[in-house]
DRENLUMMAR-757660 format. One record per atom (N, C-alpha, C): residue in one letter; atom name; x negated, y, z negated. Coordinates in pm, whole numbers, always signed. Example, Ala and Ser with C-alpha at 12.3 -4.5 7.8 and 13.67 -1.06 7.14 Angstrom:
<atoms>
<atom r="A" a="N" u="-1319" v="-569" w="-780"/>
<atom r="A" a="CA" u="-1230" v="-450" w="-780"/>
<atom r="A" a="C" u="-1320" v="-330" w="-780"/>
<atom r="S" a="N" u="-1285" v="-225" w="-708"/>
<atom r="S" a="CA" u="-1367" v="-106" w="-714"/>
<atom r="S" a="C" u="-1290" v="+3" w="-787"/>
</atoms>
This chain:
<atoms>
<atom r="X" a="N" u="+19242" v="+576" w="-2247"/>
<atom r="X" a="CA" u="+19328" v="+473" w="-2302"/>
<atom r="X" a="C" u="+19369" v="+373" w="-2195"/>
<atom r="X" a="N" u="+19392" v="+422" w="-2071"/>
<atom r="X" a="CA" u="+19431" v="+332" w="-1963"/>
<atom r="X" a="C" u="+19319" v="+232" w="-1933"/>
<atom r="X" a="N" u="+19195" v="+278" w="-1942"/>
<atom r="X" a="CA" u="+19084" v="+189" w="-1911"/>
<atom r="X" a="C" u="+19074" v="+76" w="-2014"/>
<atom r="X" a="N" u="+19108" v="+103" w="-2138"/>
<atom r="X" a="CA" u="+19107" v="-1" w="-2241"/>
<atom r="X" a="C" u="+19214" v="-104" w="-2212"/>
<atom r="X" a="N" u="+19334" v="-59" w="-2172"/>
<atom r="X" a="CA" u="+19442" v="-152" w="-2139"/>
<atom r="X" a="C" u="+19403" v="-238" w="-2018"/>
<atom r="X" a="N" u="+19341" v="-177" w="-1920"/>
<atom r="X" a="CA" u="+19297" v="-250" w="-1801"/>
<atom r="X" a="C" u="+19191" v="-353" w="-1838"/>
<atom r="X" a="N" u="+19097" v="-315" w="-1925"/>
<atom r="X" a="CA" u="+18993" v="-407" w="-1968"/>
<atom r="X" a="C" u="+19053" v="-525" w="-2044"/>
<atom r="X" a="N" u="+19147" v="-499" w="-2133"/>
<atom r="X" a="CA" u="+19213" v="-606" w="-2208"/>
<atom r="X" a="C" u="+19289" v="-698" w="-2114"/>
<atom r="X" a="N" u="+19358" v="-642" w="-2015"/>
<atom r="X" a="CA" u="+19433" v="-721" w="-1917"/>
<atom r="X" a="C" u="+19338" v="-809" w="-1836"/>
<atom r="X" a="N" u="+19225" v="-754" w="-1791"/>
<atom r="X" a="CA" u="+19129" v="-832" w="-1712"/>
<atom r="X" a="C" u="+19067" v="-942" w="-1797"/>
<atom r="X" a="N" u="+19037" v="-913" w="-1922"/>
<atom r="X" a="CA" u="+18981" v="-1014" w="-2012"/>
<atom r="X" a="C" u="+19081" v="-1127" w="-2034"/>
<atom r="X" a="N" u="+19206" v="-1093" w="-2057"/>
<atom r="X" a="CA" u="+19309" v="-1194" w="-2077"/>
<atom r="X" a="C" u="+19326" v="-1282" w="-1953"/>
<atom r="X" a="N" u="+19323" v="-1220" w="-1836"/>
<atom r="X" a="CA" u="+19337" v="-1296" w="-1711"/>
<atom r="X" a="C" u="+19219" v="-1389" w="-1691"/>
<atom r="X" a="N" u="+19100" v="-1344" w="-1725"/>
<atom r="X" a="CA" u="+18981" v="-1426" w="-1711"/>
<atom r="X" a="C" u="+18985" v="-1544" w="-1806"/>
<atom r="X" a="N" u="+19021" v="-1520" w="-1931"/>
<atom r="X" a="CA" u="+19029" v="-1628" w="-2029"/>
<atom r="X" a="C" u="+19138" v="-1727" w="-1995"/>
<atom r="X" a="N" u="+19248" v="-1679" w="-1941"/>
<atom r="X" a="CA" u="+19358" v="-1768" w="-1903"/>
<atom r="X" a="C" u="+19322" v="-1851" w="-1782"/>
<atom r="X" a="N" u="+19219" v="-1812" w="-1708"/>
<atom r="X" a="CA" u="+19183" v="-1880" w="-1585"/>
<atom r="X" a="C" u="+19076" v="-1986" w="-1602"/>
<atom r="X" a="N" u="+19050" v="-2033" w="-1724"/>
<atom r="X" a="CA" u="+18948" v="-2136" w="-1745"/>
<atom r="X" a="C" u="+19013" v="-2267" w="-1788"/>
<atom r="X" a="N" u="+18957" v="-2377" w="-1738"/>
<atom r="X" a="CA" u="+19004" v="-2509" w="-1778"/>
<atom r="X" a="C" u="+18886" v="-2604" w="-1776"/>
<atom r="X" a="N" u="+18887" v="-2699" w="-1869"/>
<atom r="X" a="CA" u="+18780" v="-2798" w="-1869"/>
<atom r="X" a="C" u="+18841" v="-2937" w="-1878"/>
<atom r="X" a="N" u="+18763" v="-3036" w="-1829"/>
<atom r="X" a="CA" u="+18808" v="-3174" w="-1837"/>
<atom r="X" a="C" u="+18686" v="-3264" w="-1852"/>
<atom r="X" a="N" u="+18709" v="-3382" w="-1904"/>
<atom r="X" a="CA" u="+18602" v="-3478" w="-1919"/>
<atom r="X" a="C" u="+18551" v="-3485" w="-2062"/>
<atom r="X" a="N" u="+18431" v="-3538" w="-2076"/>
<atom r="X" a="CA" u="+18370" v="-3562" w="-2205"/>
<atom r="X" a="C" u="+18302" v="-3435" w="-2257"/>
<atom r="X" a="N" u="+18361" v="-3374" w="-2357"/>
<atom r="X" a="CA" u="+18307" v="-3249" w="-2414"/>
<atom r="X" a="C" u="+18168" v="-3269" w="-2475"/>
<atom r="X" a="N" u="+18135" v="-3391" w="-2515"/>
<atom r="X" a="CA" u="+18006" v="-3416" w="-2579"/>
<atom r="X" a="C" u="+17888" v="-3389" w="-2486"/>
<atom r="X" a="N" u="+17907" v="-3401" w="-2354"/>
<atom r="X" a="CA" u="+17795" v="-3377" w="-2263"/>
<atom r="X" a="C" u="+17791" v="-3234" w="-2211"/>
<atom r="X" a="N" u="+17888" v="-3153" w="-2249"/>
<atom r="X" a="CA" u="+17896" v="-3015" w="-2200"/>
<atom r="X" a="C" u="+17766" v="-2938" w="-2219"/>
<atom r="X" a="N" u="+17704" v="-2950" w="-2334"/>
<atom r="X" a="CA" u="+17583" v="-2875" w="-2363"/>
<atom r="X" a="C" u="+17454" v="-2955" w="-2344"/>
<atom r="X" a="N" u="+17465" v="-3076" w="-2292"/>
<atom r="X" a="CA" u="+17346" v="-3159" w="-2278"/>
<atom r="X" a="C" u="+17250" v="-3105" w="-2171"/>
<atom r="X" a="N" u="+17123" v="-3119" w="-2200"/>
<atom r="X" a="CA" u="+17017" v="-3088" w="-2105"/>
<atom r="X" a="C" u="+16926" v="-3210" w="-2097"/>
<atom r="X" a="N" u="+16832" v="-3208" w="-2007"/>
<atom r="X" a="CA" u="+16736" v="-3318" w="-1997"/>
<atom r="X" a="C" u="+16664" v="-3334" w="-2130"/>
<atom r="X" a="N" u="+16629" v="-3223" w="-2194"/>
<atom r="X" a="CA" u="+16555" v="-3229" w="-2320"/>
<atom r="X" a="C" u="+16639" v="-3286" w="-2435"/>
<atom r="X" a="N" u="+16767" v="-3246" w="-2442"/>
<atom r="X" a="CA" u="+16850" v="-3299" w="-2550"/>
<atom r="X" a="C" u="+16879" v="-3446" w="-2530"/>
<atom r="X" a="N" u="+16897" v="-3488" w="-2405"/>
<atom r="X" a="CA" u="+16918" v="-3631" w="-2378"/>
<atom r="X" a="C" u="+16793" v="-3712" w="-2410"/>
<atom r="X" a="N" u="+16677" v="-3656" w="-2377"/>
<atom r="X" a="CA" u="+16550" v="-3725" w="-2408"/>
<atom r="X" a="C" u="+16536" v="-3752" w="-2558"/>
<atom r="X" a="N" u="+16592" v="-3663" w="-2640"/>
<atom r="X" a="CA" u="+16582" v="-3683" w="-2784"/>
<atom r="X" a="C" u="+16684" v="-3785" w="-2835"/>
<atom r="X" a="N" u="+16787" v="-3815" w="-2756"/>
<atom r="X" a="CA" u="+16892" v="-3909" w="-2798"/>
<atom r="X" a="C" u="+16877" v="-4047" w="-2734"/>
<atom r="X" a="N" u="+16820" v="-4052" w="-2613"/>
<atom r="X" a="CA" u="+16812" v="-4178" w="-2538"/>
<atom r="X" a="C" u="+16666" v="-4210" w="-2508"/>
<atom r="X" a="N" u="+16625" v="-4329" w="-2547"/>
<atom r="X" a="CA" u="+16489" v="-4376" w="-2521"/>
<atom r="X" a="C" u="+16499" v="-4504" w="-2438"/>
<atom r="X" a="N" u="+16442" v="-4498" w="-2318"/>
<atom r="X" a="CA" u="+16445" v="-4616" w="-2230"/>
<atom r="X" a="C" u="+16377" v="-4734" w="-2299"/>
<atom r="X" a="N" u="+16444" v="-4850" w="-2290"/>
<atom r="X" a="CA" u="+16388" v="-4971" w="-2350"/>
<atom r="X" a="C" u="+16417" v="-4987" w="-2498"/>
<atom r="X" a="N" u="+16480" v="-4887" w="-2560"/>
<atom r="X" a="CA" u="+16506" v="-4896" w="-2704"/>
<atom r="X" a="C" u="+16651" v="-4863" w="-2742"/>
<atom r="X" a="N" u="+16710" v="-4761" w="-2681"/>
<atom r="X" a="CA" u="+16845" v="-4718" w="-2717"/>
<atom r="X" a="C" u="+16948" v="-4819" w="-2667"/>
<atom r="X" a="N" u="+17044" v="-4856" w="-2752"/>
<atom r="X" a="CA" u="+17146" v="-4956" w="-2717"/>
<atom r="X" a="C" u="+17279" v="-4889" w="-2680"/>
<atom r="X" a="N" u="+17373" v="-4969" w="-2631"/>
<atom r="X" a="CA" u="+17507" v="-4919" w="-2600"/>
<atom r="X" a="C" u="+17571" v="-4857" w="-2724"/>
<atom r="X" a="N" u="+17555" v="-4924" w="-2837"/>
<atom r="X" a="CA" u="+17613" v="-4873" w="-2962"/>
<atom r="X" a="C" u="+17552" v="-4737" w="-2998"/>
<atom r="X" a="N" u="+17422" v="-4721" w="-2976"/>
<atom r="X" a="CA" u="+17355" v="-4592" w="-3003"/>
<atom r="X" a="C" u="+17412" v="-4482" w="-2913"/>
<atom r="X" a="N" u="+17426" v="-4514" w="-2785"/>
<atom r="X" a="CA" u="+17478" v="-4415" w="-2689"/>
<atom r="X" a="C" u="+17620" v="-4377" w="-2726"/>
<atom r="X" a="N" u="+17702" v="-4478" w="-2756"/>
<atom r="X" a="CA" u="+17842" v="-4451" w="-2791"/>
<atom r="X" a="C" u="+17849" v="-4362" w="-2917"/>
<atom r="X" a="N" u="+17762" v="-4384" w="-3013"/>
<atom r="X" a="CA" u="+17760" v="-4303" w="-3135"/>
<atom r="X" a="C" u="+17716" v="-4160" w="-3105"/>
<atom r="X" a="N" u="+17626" v="-4142" w="-3009"/>
<atom r="X" a="CA" u="+17572" v="-4009" w="-2976"/>
<atom r="X" a="C" u="+17668" v="-3927" w="-2889"/>
<atom r="X" a="N" u="+17723" v="-3988" w="-2782"/>
<atom r="X" a="CA" u="+17803" v="-3909" w="-2687"/>
<atom r="X" a="C" u="+17942" v="-3967" w="-2657"/>
<atom r="X" a="N" u="+17980" v="-4071" w="-2727"/>
<atom r="X" a="CA" u="+18116" v="-4122" w="-2715"/>
<atom r="X" a="C" u="+18134" v="-4223" w="-2602"/>
<atom r="X" a="N" u="+18260" v="-4248" w="-2571"/>
<atom r="X" a="CA" u="+18294" v="-4345" w="-2467"/>
<atom r="X" a="C" u="+18273" v="-4286" w="-2329"/>
<atom r="X" a="N" u="+18229" v="-4368" w="-2233"/>
<atom r="X" a="CA" u="+18206" v="-4319" w="-2097"/>
<atom r="X" a="C" u="+18336" v="-4291" w="-2023"/>
<atom r="X" a="N" u="+18327" v="-4207" w="-1920"/>
<atom r="X" a="CA" u="+18442" v="-4179" w="-1834"/>
<atom r="X" a="C" u="+18473" v="-4300" w="-1746"/>
<atom r="X" a="N" u="+18367" v="-4373" w="-1707"/>
<atom r="X" a="CA" u="+18386" v="-4494" w="-1627"/>
<atom r="X" a="C" u="+18272" v="-4591" w="-1652"/>
<atom r="X" a="N" u="+18300" v="-4719" w="-1626"/>
<atom r="X" a="CA" u="+18202" v="-4825" w="-1641"/>
<atom r="X" a="C" u="+18202" v="-4906" w="-1513"/>
<atom r="X" a="N" u="+18082" v="-4940" w="-1463"/>
<atom r="X" a="CA" u="+18071" v="-5024" w="-1344"/>
<atom r="X" a="C" u="+17952" v="-5118" w="-1364"/>
<atom r="X" a="N" u="+17933" v="-5208" w="-1266"/>
<atom r="X" a="CA" u="+17827" v="-5308" w="-1277"/>
<atom r="X" a="C" u="+17748" v="-5314" w="-1147"/>
<atom r="X" a="N" u="+17620" v="-5345" w="-1158"/>
<atom r="X" a="CA" u="+17535" v="-5365" w="-1039"/>
<atom r="X" a="C" u="+17549" v="-5511" w="-996"/>
<atom r="X" a="N" u="+17494" v="-5542" w="-879"/>
<atom r="X" a="CA" u="+17495" v="-5680" w="-830"/>
<atom r="X" a="C" u="+17419" v="-5773" w="-924"/>
<atom r="X" a="N" u="+17319" v="-5718" w="-992"/>
<atom r="X" a="CA" u="+17238" v="-5798" w="-1084"/>
<atom r="X" a="C" u="+17306" v="-5815" w="-1221"/>
<atom r="X" a="N" u="+17423" v="-5754" w="-1240"/>
<atom r="X" a="CA" u="+17496" v="-5768" w="-1366"/>
<atom r="X" a="C" u="+17464" v="-5662" w="-1469"/>
<atom r="X" a="N" u="+17383" v="-5563" w="-1434"/>
<atom r="X" a="CA" u="+17356" v="-5453" w="-1526"/>
<atom r="X" a="C" u="+17477" v="-5361" w="-1534"/>
<atom r="X" a="N" u="+17497" v="-5302" w="-1649"/>
<atom r="X" a="CA" u="+17614" v="-5216" w="-1672"/>
<atom r="X" a="C" u="+17577" v="-5069" w="-1653"/>
<atom r="X" a="N" u="+17667" v="-4994" w="-1590"/>
<atom r="X" a="CA" u="+17646" v="-4850" w="-1566"/>
<atom r="X" a="C" u="+17758" v="-4774" w="-1634"/>
<atom r="X" a="N" u="+17719" v="-4682" w="-1722"/>
<atom r="X" a="CA" u="+17815" v="-4593" w="-1787"/>
<atom r="X" a="C" u="+17801" v="-4455" w="-1726"/>
<atom r="X" a="N" u="+17914" v="-4396" w="-1690"/>
<atom r="X" a="CA" u="+17914" v="-4262" w="-1632"/>
<atom r="X" a="C" u="+17998" v="-4169" w="-1720"/>
<atom r="X" a="N" u="+17940" v="-4055" w="-1753"/>
<atom r="X" a="CA" u="+18008" v="-3950" w="-1830"/>
<atom r="X" a="C" u="+18021" v="-3829" w="-1739"/>
<atom r="X" a="N" u="+18136" v="-3764" w="-1739"/>
<atom r="X" a="CA" u="+18155" v="-3644" w="-1657"/>
<atom r="X" a="C" u="+18220" v="-3533" w="-1739"/>
<atom r="X" a="N" u="+18191" v="-3411" w="-1699"/>
<atom r="X" a="CA" u="+18255" v="-3293" w="-1758"/>
<atom r="X" a="C" u="+18260" v="-3183" w="-1653"/>
<atom r="X" a="N" u="+18373" v="-3114" w="-1644"/>
<atom r="X" a="CA" u="+18389" v="-3002" w="-1551"/>
<atom r="X" a="C" u="+18453" v="-2884" w="-1620"/>
<atom r="X" a="N" u="+18408" v="-2765" w="-1582"/>
<atom r="X" a="CA" u="+18471" v="-2640" w="-1627"/>
<atom r="X" a="C" u="+18505" v="-2561" w="-1502"/>
<atom r="X" a="N" u="+18633" v="-2529" w="-1486"/>
<atom r="X" a="CA" u="+18678" v="-2451" w="-1371"/>
<atom r="X" a="C" u="+18722" v="-2313" w="-1419"/>
<atom r="X" a="N" u="+18671" v="-2211" w="-1351"/>
<atom r="X" a="CA" u="+18707" v="-2073" w="-1382"/>
<atom r="X" a="C" u="+18776" v="-2014" w="-1260"/>
<atom r="X" a="N" u="+18897" v="-1968" w="-1279"/>
<atom r="X" a="CA" u="+18977" v="-1915" w="-1169"/>
<atom r="X" a="C" u="+18913" v="-1790" w="-1108"/>
<atom r="X" a="N" u="+18928" v="-1778" w="-977"/>
<atom r="X" a="CA" u="+18880" v="-1660" w="-905"/>
<atom r="X" a="C" u="+18974" v="-1542" w="-933"/>
<atom r="X" a="N" u="+18922" v="-1422" w="-919"/>
<atom r="X" a="CA" u="+18999" v="-1300" w="-945"/>
<atom r="X" a="C" u="+19121" v="-1291" w="-854"/>
<atom r="X" a="N" u="+19107" v="-1331" w="-728"/>
<atom r="X" a="CA" u="+19219" v="-1318" w="-634"/>
<atom r="X" a="C" u="+19341" v="-1401" w="-675"/>
<atom r="X" a="N" u="+19323" v="-1499" w="-763"/>
<atom r="X" a="CA" u="+19437" v="-1577" w="-812"/>
<atom r="X" a="C" u="+19536" v="-1489" w="-889"/>
<atom r="X" a="N" u="+19489" v="-1376" w="-940"/>
<atom r="X" a="CA" u="+19572" v="-1290" w="-1023"/>
<atom r="X" a="C" u="+19621" v="-1165" w="-950"/>
<atom r="X" a="N" u="+19589" v="-1155" w="-820"/>
<atom r="X" a="CA" u="+19631" v="-1039" w="-741"/>
<atom r="X" a="C" u="+19763" v="-1073" w="-673"/>
<atom r="X" a="N" u="+19871" v="-1001" w="-706"/>
<atom r="X" a="CA" u="+20001" v="-1028" w="-644"/>
<atom r="X" a="C" u="+19991" v="-1025" w="-492"/>
<atom r="X" a="N" u="+20067" v="-1110" w="-428"/>
<atom r="X" a="CA" u="+20076" v="-1129" w="-284"/>
<atom r="X" a="C" u="+19952" v="-1201" w="-230"/>
<atom r="X" a="N" u="+19832" v="-1151" w="-263"/>
<atom r="X" a="CA" u="+19710" v="-1216" w="-216"/>
<atom r="X" a="C" u="+19707" v="-1361" w="-262"/>
<atom r="X" a="N" u="+19753" v="-1386" w="-386"/>
<atom r="X" a="CA" u="+19747" v="-1522" w="-440"/>
<atom r="X" a="C" u="+19842" v="-1619" w="-372"/>
<atom r="X" a="N" u="+19931" v="-1569" w="-286"/>
<atom r="X" a="CA" u="+20016" v="-1658" w="-206"/>
<atom r="X" a="C" u="+19938" v="-1719" w="-91"/>
<atom r="X" a="N" u="+19831" v="-1653" w="-49"/>
<atom r="X" a="CA" u="+19756" v="-1695" w="+69"/>
<atom r="X" a="C" u="+19622" v="-1761" w="+38"/>
<atom r="X" a="N" u="+19563" v="-1725" w="-73"/>
<atom r="X" a="CA" u="+19434" v="-1782" w="-108"/>
<atom r="X" a="C" u="+19419" v="-1791" w="-260"/>
<atom r="X" a="N" u="+19360" v="-1900" w="-303"/>
<atom r="X" a="CA" u="+19332" v="-1922" w="-444"/>
<atom r="X" a="C" u="+19200" v="-1996" w="-453"/>
<atom r="X" a="N" u="+19139" v="-1990" w="-567"/>
<atom r="X" a="CA" u="+19012" v="-2061" w="-580"/>
<atom r="X" a="C" u="+18963" v="-2068" w="-722"/>
<atom r="X" a="N" u="+18855" v="-2142" w="-739"/>
<atom r="X" a="CA" u="+18793" v="-2156" w="-871"/>
<atom r="X" a="C" u="+18645" v="-2186" w="-853"/>
<atom r="X" a="N" u="+18566" v="-2135" w="-947"/>
<atom r="X" a="CA" u="+18425" v="-2173" w="-956"/>
<atom r="X" a="C" u="+18421" v="-2292" w="-1052"/>
<atom r="X" a="N" u="+18354" v="-2399" w="-1011"/>
<atom r="X" a="CA" u="+18354" v="-2522" w="-1090"/>
<atom r="X" a="C" u="+18210" v="-2561" w="-1126"/>
<atom r="X" a="N" u="+18186" v="-2577" w="-1256"/>
<atom r="X" a="CA" u="+18058" v="-2629" w="-1304"/>
<atom r="X" a="C" u="+18081" v="-2775" w="-1342"/>
<atom r="X" a="N" u="+18005" v="-2864" w="-1280"/>
<atom r="X" a="CA" u="+18018" v="-3008" w="-1306"/>
<atom r="X" a="C" u="+17889" v="-3061" w="-1367"/>
<atom r="X" a="N" u="+17906" v="-3154" w="-1459"/>
<atom r="X" a="CA" u="+17791" v="-3219" w="-1521"/>
<atom r="X" a="C" u="+17822" v="-3367" w="-1529"/>
<atom r="X" a="N" u="+17722" v="-3450" w="-1500"/>
<atom r="X" a="CA" u="+17741" v="-3594" w="-1517"/>
<atom r="X" a="C" u="+17615" v="-3657" w="-1575"/>
<atom r="X" a="N" u="+17638" v="-3758" w="-1656"/>
<atom r="X" a="CA" u="+17531" v="-3838" w="-1713"/>
<atom r="X" a="C" u="+17560" v="-3982" w="-1672"/>
<atom r="X" a="N" u="+17461" v="-4047" w="-1610"/>
<atom r="X" a="CA" u="+17476" v="-4186" w="-1568"/>
<atom r="X" a="C" u="+17368" v="-4267" w="-1640"/>
<atom r="X" a="N" u="+17412" v="-4374" w="-1708"/>
<atom r="X" a="CA" u="+17319" v="-4455" w="-1787"/>
<atom r="X" a="C" u="+17326" v="-4600" w="-1739"/>
<atom r="X" a="N" u="+17211" v="-4657" w="-1709"/>
<atom r="X" a="CA" u="+17200" v="-4796" w="-1666"/>
<atom r="X" a="C" u="+17149" v="-4880" w="-1782"/>
<atom r="X" a="N" u="+17225" v="-4984" w="-1818"/>
<atom r="X" a="CA" u="+17186" v="-5076" w="-1926"/>
<atom r="X" a="C" u="+17140" v="-5208" w="-1865"/>
<atom r="X" a="N" u="+17042" v="-5271" w="-1928"/>
<atom r="X" a="CA" u="+16999" v="-5404" w="-1884"/>
<atom r="X" a="C" u="+17095" v="-5510" w="-1938"/>
<atom r="X" a="N" u="+17066" v="-5635" w="-1911"/>
<atom r="X" a="CA" u="+17155" v="-5745" w="-1951"/>
<atom r="X" a="C" u="+17164" v="-5761" w="-2104"/>
<atom r="X" a="N" u="+17069" v="-5703" w="-2177"/>
<atom r="X" a="CA" u="+17073" v="-5708" w="-2325"/>
<atom r="X" a="C" u="+17150" v="-5590" w="-2385"/>
<atom r="X" a="N" u="+17196" v="-5496" w="-2300"/>
<atom r="X" a="CA" u="+17268" v="-5380" w="-2350"/>
<atom r="X" a="C" u="+17178" v="-5268" w="-2397"/>
<atom r="X" a="N" u="+17054" v="-5264" w="-2344"/>
<atom r="X" a="CA" u="+16957" v="-5161" w="-2379"/>
<atom r="X" a="C" u="+16937" v="-5070" w="-2257"/>
<atom r="X" a="N" u="+16919" v="-4940" w="-2282"/>
<atom r="X" a="CA" u="+16905" v="-4843" w="-2174"/>
<atom r="X" a="C" u="+16783" v="-4878" w="-2089"/>
<atom r="X" a="N" u="+16808" v="-4893" w="-1960"/>
<atom r="X" a="CA" u="+16702" v="-4919" w="-1864"/>
<atom r="X" a="C" u="+16659" v="-4789" w="-1796"/>
<atom r="X" a="N" u="+16758" v="-4703" w="-1767"/>
<atom r="X" a="CA" u="+16732" v="-4574" w="-1703"/>
<atom r="X" a="C" u="+16854" v="-4485" w="-1721"/>
<atom r="X" a="N" u="+16837" v="-4355" w="-1704"/>
<atom r="X" a="CA" u="+16949" v="-4262" w="-1710"/>
<atom r="X" a="C" u="+16915" v="-4135" w="-1633"/>
<atom r="X" a="N" u="+17019" v="-4061" w="-1600"/>
<atom r="X" a="CA" u="+17000" v="-3935" w="-1528"/>
<atom r="X" a="C" u="+17110" v="-3837" w="-1568"/>
<atom r="X" a="N" u="+17077" v="-3710" w="-1556"/>
<atom r="X" a="CA" u="+17173" v="-3602" w="-1580"/>
<atom r="X" a="C" u="+17174" v="-3513" w="-1457"/>
<atom r="X" a="N" u="+17291" v="-3477" w="-1411"/>
<atom r="X" a="CA" u="+17298" v="-3385" w="-1297"/>
<atom r="X" a="C" u="+17397" v="-3272" w="-1328"/>
<atom r="X" a="N" u="+17361" v="-3154" w="-1280"/>
<atom r="X" a="CA" u="+17443" v="-3033" w="-1292"/>
<atom r="X" a="C" u="+17472" v="-2983" w="-1151"/>
<atom r="X" a="N" u="+17593" v="-2933" w="-1130"/>
<atom r="X" a="CA" u="+17626" v="-2875" w="-1000"/>
<atom r="X" a="C" u="+17721" v="-2758" w="-1020"/>
<atom r="X" a="N" u="+17711" v="-2660" w="-932"/>
<atom r="X" a="CA" u="+17804" v="-2549" w="-930"/>
<atom r="X" a="C" u="+17866" v="-2545" w="-791"/>
<atom r="X" a="N" u="+17999" v="-2546" w="-787"/>
<atom r="X" a="CA" u="+18070" v="-2547" w="-660"/>
<atom r="X" a="C" u="+18184" v="-2446" w="-664"/>
<atom r="X" a="N" u="+18238" v="-2424" w="-547"/>
<atom r="X" a="CA" u="+18355" v="-2337" w="-534"/>
<atom r="X" a="C" u="+18465" v="-2420" w="-468"/>
<atom r="X" a="N" u="+18585" v="-2413" w="-524"/>
<atom r="X" a="CA" u="+18700" v="-2480" w="-463"/>
<atom r="X" a="C" u="+18799" v="-2373" w="-418"/>
<atom r="X" a="N" u="+18853" v="-2392" w="-300"/>
<atom r="X" a="CA" u="+18949" v="-2296" w="-243"/>
<atom r="X" a="C" u="+19072" v="-2368" w="-194"/>
<atom r="X" a="N" u="+19185" v="-2300" w="-207"/>
<atom r="X" a="CA" u="+19314" v="-2349" w="-157"/>
<atom r="X" a="C" u="+19379" v="-2236" w="-77"/>
<atom r="X" a="N" u="+19467" v="-2274" w="+12"/>
<atom r="X" a="CA" u="+19545" v="-2173" w="+84"/>
<atom r="X" a="C" u="+19501" v="-2156" w="+227"/>
<atom r="X" a="N" u="+19546" v="-2047" w="+288"/>
<atom r="X" a="CA" u="+19519" v="-2016" w="+427"/>
<atom r="X" a="C" u="+19369" v="-1998" w="+448"/>
<atom r="X" a="N" u="+19315" v="-2070" w="+545"/>
<atom r="X" a="CA" u="+19174" v="-2056" w="+579"/>
<atom r="X" a="C" u="+19079" v="-2129" w="+486"/>
<atom r="X" a="N" u="+19130" v="-2201" w="+388"/>
<atom r="X" a="CA" u="+19042" v="-2276" w="+296"/>
<atom r="X" a="C" u="+18987" v="-2398" w="+369"/>
<atom r="X" a="N" u="+18863" v="-2428" w="+341"/>
<atom r="X" a="CA" u="+18801" v="-2546" w="+403"/>
<atom r="X" a="C" u="+18812" v="-2665" w="+312"/>
</atoms>
């Protein structure tokens, strides 16, 4: 019975230690799913907005082309965050980041795009880099 209580406690701590931010629409995107939604030379800004929503940021190139950037992050707290006393000295999270960057030409049509995935670790406290 004690092992069941411990398992429930660990599961609750793990679930409580997750947080996400950014555009949820790109969370499950892969190169293949984007290829089915975005066609270079044909897909417009309106098409992209309908498929994955508003971008996290918009910028422009020197040539006047528009760049839309979408980002999404999921952070999962490290186990030591939940250990009494230890969590005063060190804390951390595993972070999965995803970004989609889309370049539009002067007509508002997709010129190019890319998707990137990264997994990182963030640490706080004594000895954190």
